[in-house]
N, C-alpha and C positions, 0 to 999 in steps of 0.2 A: 509615598507615591512612587519613589524611584525603585522600590523593591518589586513592584508589579511589572515594570518595563522588561526586565529579563524574561519573565514568564511570558509576557505577550510576544516578545521576540522569538522565543522558542516555539510557541504555538503558531505564530505567523509562518515561521519556516516550515514546520510540520505540515500545515495546511497547504502551503505553496508546493511542497515536494509531492504530497499526495495528490493534489490537483493535477500536477504535471503527469503523474502516472495514470490518473483516470482519463486524461485527454488522449492517451495513446493506447487504450486497451486493445484496439484492433490492429495495432502494428507491433508485432512480436519483438523485433529488435529494439524499438524505442521503449516499449513497455518494460522490457528486461533492463535496459539501461536506467530508466527512471526508478524502477524497483530497487536496483542495486545502489543507486545514489541515495534513495531514502534509507535503505538498510545501513549503509555506511554512516549517514548522518545520524540515524537513530542510535547506532552503536556508540558513536562519539558522545551523544547528548543524553543517553539513557540515565546515567547517574543524576543529571540535573532534573530530568522529568520525574524520576522516582523520588526525588527529594521534595517535590511539591507537597506541602501539607496544608490542609484546610483551605483549599482554594475557594475564592468567592464564587457566587453562582454563575457569573459569566464565564469564568475559567472552567468550571465544572461542565457547562454546556459545550464549550469549545472542545474540551477533552472527550466528551461523549461523542461529538460529531467526528472527531479524528478517529476514535475507535470504530465508529460505524463505517467510515471510509476504508479503514484498514480491513475490516471484515468483508466489505464489498470487493476490495481488490483481491483478497485471498480467495473468495468464492469464485470470482471471475477467472482468476488464474487457474484454479482447479477445474472449472468447467471447460476452459479452453484446452487444457491438457487432455481432458476426457474426449473432447471433440476430435482432437488430432489423433489420439489413439484409436477412436472408433472409426475415423476416416481411413486410417492406415489399415485396420483390419478389413474394412469394407473393400478397399481397393485390392488388397491381397486376395480376398475371396473372389472378387470379380475377375481377377487376372489368373486365378487358379493356383496362387501361391499359398499354401497352408503353412501356418507357423507352428 
């Protein structure tokens, strides 16, 4: 039973950090800070996460949910970058500045 606690601790931390990033999707500085915090945490714990073998169904479900959150964050970040780029192009066109 004690072997599962480190796994749960890792998953709890990942879920918490991703949740923090999701809460500030509309605030670029906070989103950037939360994303960087997750990236640093993940880099540090990546070997532990990759070492997980044959997780039980609950752990598999939690890992799947974490991957979905990561995918959502990535899609949202890409969409936000596109919106900013499109807005910049639109404003330059309206102001007569061609790039």
